C-alpha positions as CSV (number, residue, x, y, z in Angstrom):
1,M,0.0,0.0,0.0
2,A,1.4,3.4,-0.9
3,T,1.6,6.0,1.9
4,P,2.4,9.7,2.0
5,G,6.1,10.3,1.5
6,G,6.6,7.1,-0.4
7,P,7.2,4.4,2.3
8,S,6.4,0.9,1.4
9,T,4.1,-1.3,3.6
10,T,5.1,-4.9,4.2
11,T,4.3,-7.9,6.2
12,S,6.2,-11.1,5.5
13,R,7.0,-14.6,6.9
14,R,10.3,-15.5,8.4
15,A,12.5,-18.2,6.8
16,S,13.8,-20.7,9.2
17,G,17.1,-19.5,10.7
18,G,20.4,-21.4,10.8
19,A,22.4,-22.2,13.9
20,T,25.2,-19.9,14.9
21,G,28.7,-21.3,15.0
22,A,31.5,-20.5,17.4
23,G,32.6,-16.9,17.4
24,P,35.8,-15.5,16.2
25,G,36.9,-14.8,19.7
26,D,37.0,-18.4,20.7
27,A,40.7,-18.8,20.7
28,G,41.9,-20.1,24.0
29,A,42.9,-17.8,26.8
30,G,46.6,-17.5,27.2
31,T,47.4,-17.5,23.5
32,R,49.9,-14.7,22.8
33,R,48.5,-12.2,20.3
34,L,49.7,-9.0,18.7
35,P,47.7,-6.0,20.0
36,A,46.1,-5.5,16.5
37,G,45.0,-9.1,16.4
38,R,43.6,-9.0,19.9
39,K,41.6,-5.8,19.1
40,A,40.2,-7.4,15.9
41,E,39.2,-10.5,17.9
42,L,37.8,-8.3,20.7
43,A,35.7,-6.3,18.2
44,S,34.3,-9.5,16.6
45,Y,33.5,-11.0,20.0
46,V,31.6,-7.8,21.1
47,A,29.6,-7.9,17.8
48,E,28.8,-11.6,18.4
49,V,27.6,-11.4,22.0
50,G,26.1,-7.8,21.9
51,E,27.2,-6.5,25.3
52,V,30.2,-7.4,27.5
53,T,32.0,-6.1,30.6
54,V,35.7,-5.2,31.0
55,A,36.1,-8.1,33.5
56,Q,34.7,-10.6,31.0
57,L,36.9,-9.4,28.2
58,A,40.0,-9.3,30.5
59,E,39.4,-13.0,31.5
60,R,38.7,-14.1,28.0
61,F,41.7,-12.6,26.4
62,D,44.1,-13.1,29.4
63,V,45.1,-9.4,29.6
64,S,44.7,-6.7,32.3
65,S,41.5,-4.7,32.7
66,D,43.5,-1.5,31.9
67,T,44.6,-3.1,28.6
68,I,41.0,-3.9,27.7
69,R,39.9,-0.4,28.6
70,R,42.5,1.0,26.3
71,D,41.4,-1.4,23.5
72,L,37.8,-0.4,24.0
73,D,38.5,3.3,24.0
74,R,40.3,2.9,20.6
75,L,37.5,0.7,19.2
76,D,35.0,3.3,20.4
77,A,36.9,6.1,18.7
78,D,36.9,4.0,15.5
79,G,33.1,3.5,15.7
80,V,33.5,-0.3,16.0
81,V,32.0,-0.6,19.5
82,V,30.0,1.7,21.8
83,R,31.9,2.3,25.1
84,T,29.7,2.0,28.2
85,H,30.4,2.4,31.9
86,G,32.2,-0.9,32.7
87,G,32.2,-2.4,29.2
88,A,31.0,-2.1,25.7
89,V,28.0,-2.7,23.4
90,S,27.9,-3.6,19.7
91,P,26.6,-0.6,17.7
92,S,23.9,-2.9,16.3
93,G,23.1,-4.5,19.6
94,F,20.3,-4.1,22.1
95,A,21.1,-2.0,25.2
96,K,20.2,-3.2,28.7
97,P,17.0,-1.6,30.1
98,D,17.7,1.8,31.6
99,S,21.0,2.3,29.8
100,E,22.2,5.9,29.6
101,L,20.5,7.9,26.9
102,D,23.9,9.0,25.3
103,T,24.8,5.3,25.0
104,R,21.5,4.4,23.4
105,L,21.8,7.3,20.9
106,R,24.7,5.5,19.4
107,L,23.0,2.1,19.0
108,Q,21.2,1.2,15.8
109,A,21.9,4.8,14.7
110,T,21.4,4.2,11.0
111,A,18.2,2.3,11.5
112,K,16.8,5.0,13.8
113,D,17.6,7.7,11.3
114,Q,15.7,5.8,8.6
115,I,12.8,5.3,11.0
116,G,12.8,9.0,11.9
117,A,12.8,10.1,8.2
118,L,9.9,7.7,7.5
119,A,7.9,8.7,10.5
120,A,8.2,12.4,9.6
121,T,6.2,11.7,6.4
122,L,3.2,10.8,8.6
123,V,3.2,14.3,10.2
124,E,1.0,16.9,8.6
125,D,1.6,20.7,8.9
126,N,-0.8,22.5,11.2
127,S,-1.4,19.3,13.2
128,A,-1.1,18.5,16.9
129,I,1.3,15.6,17.8
130,V,2.5,13.9,20.9
131,I,6.1,12.5,21.0
132,N,7.5,10.5,23.9
133,S,11.0,10.1,25.2
134,G,13.7,8.0,23.7
135,T,16.4,8.0,21.1
136,T,14.2,7.1,18.1
137,A,11.9,10.0,18.9
138,L,14.9,12.3,18.8
139,A,15.8,10.9,15.3
140,L,12.3,11.8,14.2
141,V,12.7,15.4,15.5
142,R,15.7,16.0,13.2
143,H,13.5,15.2,10.2
144,L,10.7,17.6,11.1
145,R,12.8,20.7,10.1
146,H,10.7,21.4,7.0
147,H,7.4,21.1,8.8
148,R,5.5,24.2,10.0
149,E,2.8,25.2,12.5
150,L,3.0,22.1,14.6
151,T,1.7,21.9,18.1
152,I,3.9,19.4,20.0
153,A,3.4,17.9,23.4
154,T,6.2,15.8,24.9
155,N,7.8,14.4,28.0
156,N,11.2,14.3,26.2
157,L,13.5,16.8,27.9
158,R,16.0,16.7,25.0
159,L,13.4,17.6,22.4
160,P,13.2,21.4,23.0
161,G,16.9,21.7,22.3
162,E,16.7,19.5,19.2
163,I,13.8,21.0,17.3
164,H,14.0,24.2,15.2
165,P,11.8,27.0,16.5
166,E,10.2,27.6,13.1
167,V,8.7,24.1,13.2
168,C,6.4,24.8,16.2
169,R,3.4,26.9,16.7
170,D,3.5,25.7,20.3
171,L,5.6,23.3,22.3
172,Y,4.4,21.9,25.6
173,L,6.3,19.8,28.1
174,F,4.4,17.4,30.3
175,G,5.2,17.8,34.0
176,G,6.1,15.1,36.5
177,T,9.0,13.3,38.0
178,V,12.3,13.6,36.1
179,R,14.0,10.3,35.1
180,F,17.6,11.3,34.5
181,V,18.6,8.0,32.8
182,S,16.0,8.6,30.0
183,Q,16.0,12.4,30.3
184,A,12.2,12.5,30.4
185,T,9.4,13.4,32.7
186,V,6.9,10.8,34.0
187,G,3.5,12.0,35.0
188,P,-0.1,12.6,33.7
189,V,-0.7,13.4,30.0
190,S,-2.5,16.6,30.9
191,F,-1.8,20.2,31.9
192,R,-3.0,22.4,34.8
193,P,-3.3,25.9,33.3
194,A,-3.7,27.8,36.6
195,E,-3.9,27.2,40.4
196,H,-7.2,25.9,41.6
197,E,-8.3,24.8,38.1
198,G,-8.7,21.2,37.2
199,A,-6.3,19.5,34.8
200,L,-7.0,19.8,31.1
201,E,-6.7,16.6,29.1
202,V,-5.3,16.8,25.6
203,R,-6.1,15.2,22.3
204,C,-3.8,15.0,19.3
205,D,-3.9,14.1,15.6
206,L,-0.9,11.7,15.8
207,A,1.1,10.1,18.6
208,L,4.7,9.0,17.8
209,I,5.8,6.5,20.4
210,G,9.2,4.8,20.7
211,V,9.0,1.5,22.6
212,G,11.6,-0.7,24.2
213,A,10.3,-4.1,23.1
214,I,7.6,-5.8,21.0
215,S,6.3,-9.3,21.2
216,V,3.2,-11.3,20.1
217,D,2.1,-12.1,23.7
218,Q,3.0,-8.9,25.5
219,G,2.5,-6.4,22.8
220,F,4.5,-3.2,23.3
221,S,6.5,-2.9,26.5
222,T,9.2,-0.9,28.3
223,S,11.3,-1.2,31.4
224,N,9.7,1.4,33.6
225,L,6.1,1.3,35.0
226,G,5.6,5.0,35.1
227,E,6.7,5.5,31.5
228,A,4.6,2.5,30.4
229,S,1.5,4.1,31.9
230,M,2.3,7.5,30.4
231,M,2.9,6.0,26.9
232,G,-0.4,4.1,27.1
233,S,-2.2,7.4,28.0
234,M,-0.5,9.1,25.0
235,I,-1.8,6.3,22.7
236,R,-5.4,6.6,24.0
237,R,-5.4,10.4,23.4
238,A,-4.4,10.2,19.7
239,E,-6.5,9.9,16.5
240,R,-3.6,7.9,14.9
241,V,-0.7,6.2,16.6
242,A,2.7,5.3,15.1
243,I,5.1,3.0,17.0
244,L,8.7,3.8,16.2
245,A,11.0,0.8,16.7
246,D,14.0,-0.7,15.1
247,S,14.2,-4.5,14.5
248,S,16.4,-5.1,17.5
249,K,13.2,-4.6,19.6
250,F,11.3,-7.5,17.9
251,D,10.4,-10.6,19.8
252,R,11.6,-9.1,23.1
253,R,9.7,-8.4,26.4
254,L,10.4,-5.9,29.1
255,F,8.9,-5.4,32.5
256,A,6.0,-3.0,31.9
257,R,3.3,-3.6,29.2
258,I,2.2,-0.5,27.3
259,A,-0.6,-1.8,24.9
260,D,-1.7,-4.5,22.6
261,L,-0.3,-4.7,19.0
262,G,-3.8,-3.7,17.7
263,A,-3.9,-0.5,19.7
264,V,-1.9,1.3,17.1
265,D,-2.2,2.2,13.4
266,Y,1.4,2.0,12.2
267,L,4.7,0.3,13.0
268,V,7.6,2.3,11.5
269,T,10.8,0.3,11.3
270,E,13.8,-0.3,9.1
271,K,13.1,-4.0,8.6
272,A,9.6,-5.5,8.6
273,P,8.9,-8.2,11.3
274,T,8.5,-11.7,10.0
275,G,7.2,-15.0,11.3
276,E,4.6,-15.0,14.1
277,L,5.2,-11.3,14.9
278,G,4.7,-10.2,11.3
279,E,1.5,-12.3,11.1
280,A,0.3,-10.8,14.4
281,F,0.7,-7.3,13.0
282,A,-1.2,-8.2,9.8
283,A,-4.0,-9.8,11.8
284,A,-4.3,-6.7,14.0
285,G,-4.6,-4.5,10.9
286,V,-1.4,-2.5,11.6
287,T,0.3,-1.0,8.7
288,V,4.1,-1.7,8.7
289,L,6.1,1.1,7.1
290,T,9.7,0.4,6.0
291,P,12.1,2.5,3.9
């Protein structure tokens, strides 16, 4: 189905996957290596397992923790791994729940940029939109620079500094408790205009929601109860809902459920889900948008 801005809509079945063999870092501990060779093996191992600690790497490669830290710093500078506090993550990996925002910004960066560009085609000028916190939402904001007269409501504390002032007619920030790890507020999806007045609920034309995980049985989920409740409220207050999620979120479950798959209109992703998850989206009538 064609959609505004030219994205394609797909739902497909997964071919049966093959088994994964031993990783390139499986050489026995104690083997003497040139530093360049060790760093190449280290990079391959991080890519294979997704996320590791300095202690794990030091034991595996039989070198000191300081040596591993220097190797990781160099690989991070080269863009091969993403350095974290106490370890490293593959740039294409899935971060642990509640990882620092600056770390998550560097994971799946290309996919998030594609998703942001595609999601921006759903946004109409002169409309009211809700955008939640998260790194994929920030990728979207960078692609709204040519839009005009938008009314935006968000709990994303980074968003006001990322969006160009000419884009917005009005920009509202939901109040609540600040979660420093996600740089977002957690509270009611409403505004209290003045003292002694009741809270005013809001309605929007489109909600653009980044989520932490997607599965057939749990639907959309995230790691924090307060954020899950707030995201569910954003979904219920929108005429249309687009979920923004890269494929690393597929077939995963996190602590707090947000909504069923069928509660939304669009899934915007860089690679369409396949197998049972793809079939579940099709059965729920959700349009899957891919580049």
